N, C-alpha and C positions, 0 to 999 in steps of 0.2 A: 504494500500500500504506500503510495507516494503522497505524503501529507506533511504539513508544517505544524510546529508545536508552540503552545504558550501555556505556562503553568503558574499556579500560585502555591507557595509552599507553606506548610504548617509544621508544627512540632509534634505530631502524633507519635508516641513512643511506647515502649514496653518497660516493665520493671527490669532492673539489671539481672536478677536471678532468672526471670523468665526469658530474657534475651539470650543469656548464656545457654540455657537449656535448648532453646530453639536453634541457636547457631550450631550447637553440637549435633542436634538431630538432623541438620541439613548437610553436614559434612559427608561427602561421598555420594550424595544423591542430588538429582536436579531439583531446582526450585519448583514448588507446586503453585500454580496460579488458577484462581477461579475467575473466569471471564463471564460477565453478564451483559449480553448484547442481543437485542431483539431483532436487529436487521441481519438476516441470514448470510448475505454476501459479506458484509463487514465482519460479522462474528467469525465466520469460517476462515476468512483471510487472515484476521488478526491471530486467531488460535494457531493456524498453521505457521505464521511468521514467528510467533513466540516459541513454538516447538522447534522451528528451524534454528533458533538461537540457543537451543539446549535446555529449554524449560519444559515442564509438563503442564499443559493447559487444558483445563476442563471448561468447556463452553456450554452455557445454558442460556435460555432466552426469556425466562419468566421469573418473577419473584418467588413463586412457589417452588420452582426447580432449584433456585438458588438456596432457599431455606433448607431443602432436603440435602443439597450437596454439601453444605458446611456441617451438617450433622453426620455425614458419612465419612468425611475425611478432614485432615488438617491442611490448611493452606498457608503459604508464605506471604501471599498478597491477594487482594480482591480488586478486580477492575470492573467497574460498573457504569453504565450509562445512567443519566438521571431519568430520562423518559423511556419507558419500556412500551411494549405493544398495547397495553391496556389504555394508553393515553393518559395515564396517571404518573406522577413522579415516584415510581416504585423504587428507583435508585436511592432516594432519600429514606424510604422506609427500610431498605436494606442497611443503610448507614445507622439508622436508629437501633435496629435489632442487634447489630454488631456492637454498637456502643453500650446498649443495655446489658448485653451478655458478657461484656468485658472480654471479648475475643481478641487475643493478642496478634492481630494481623493488620497491616496497613491497607487502607482503601484508597485507590486512585479513581476519581470520578471523571468520566469523560463527558463533555458537554459542548454544545454550540454556543454556550453563554448567552442564550436567547432570553433567559429569565433571571434577572438579578436577584429576585427574592429566593429562588431555588438555589442559586449559586451561594448566596449568603447562608442559607440554611445548611447546605452541604458543609461549608466551612465550620459552622457552629456545631455540627454533629461529628466532627472529627475526621473529615476527609484529609488524608495525608497530602494529596496533591489534587489539583484541578487541572485537567488537561483539555485544551480546547481543540475541537475538531476543525479542520482535519489535522492529523499528526502522523509522524512516522514511527514505525516499530523500533527503530534505533533510538529515537528520543525516549520512547516509553521504557526501553531497556535501561537507558542511563538513569531515568527517574527511579526505577525499581532498585537498581544497584545502589543508588545513593541512599534510598530509604533503608536498605538492609545494612549499609555500612555506617549509618549515622549513630551517634551515641543515643542510647535509649533511656527511658525514665525521665524525660524532660517535662512532660505534661504536669506532673505533680509539683515539680519545682517552680514551674511557671505560675501555676494557680496559687501556690502558697505566697509567692512574691507579690502577686497582684492583690491578694487579700490583705497582706501586711501593709500595702500602700494605701489602703482604704479607698480604692477607686469605686466609682459608681458602676452600675451595670453597663451603662453606655460606654464609659471610659474603659472598662475591661474589654468590651467588644472591640473598641478601636485599638487598644493595646495589643490584643492578639493578632490583629491584622498588621500592625506595625512589625511585630516579631516575625511575621510571615514574609516580610520584605516587600510588601505592596507599596506602591507610590500613593501620594495623597489623592491623586486623580482616580486611581483604581479603587481606593478605599471609599471615596465619595460615591463612585458608581455602584459599589456593592451595598453600601449602607443607605443610599438614597438621600444622603446629606450633601450640602454644598461643600466645596473645598475650604471655604472660609470657616464653616462650622467645624470641619474636621481639624483644621489648624488650631482652632480654639481648644478642642478636646485634647489634641496632642500637647499643646502648651501646658494645659492643666495637669496632664499625666506626668510630664517631665518635672513640673514644679513639685508635685506630690512625692515623686521618687527622688528628688534632689539631683536631677541630671539635666543636661542641656542639649543633648543630641541623641540620635537613634543608636549610635554606637555605645554611648554611655548607658543608655536605657537597656540595651541588650546585656551588657556586663552587669548591670544592676539585677536583672532577672536571673542571669546565669553567671554568677561570679566564678572566676577562675582562681 
């Protein structure tokens, strides 16, 4: 598939002990991917491409099939479209189920970014990456490898730091987007706020955290 990529990063991670267990379990075997894509041509092509890159990919096309699939096997990552064949944002429901069950696997959401509300909801429910259609399998492979190589257990550290800074719910939402590396313009588009309003929120966040830049804010949240 010949596509181009655009992504937004988040810090979805595992606990350190769980991370080590999973890393050990994957040694000597291919990575297991669950792909949820209702378009048959796209699903088949992406599944074949991932298998050609040395991964084992199980492709399903419905929410029900996905729910059954993760009961039957353990996966190293889930790739799901937001909109499935039902015409409903079933990809978001899959995210919610994974989040509620505490399943230790990163989720990459693929979307045309047509609906800002749904994209925002995907971020808030723990999508590890948002990948805009069209995209290339080589870009997706890089994203997955980056996810698997990243330090784990950062979500808890992030949330504790945000709580200690006594941020409002809105400020926490903006802070999470800041940590994902989004620009002010991208954050405004996702939150439905103006750039001026976003800049005011960012200024308040920095003041409460005693920092003056995004780099200082990152080190405040994840001290070294």
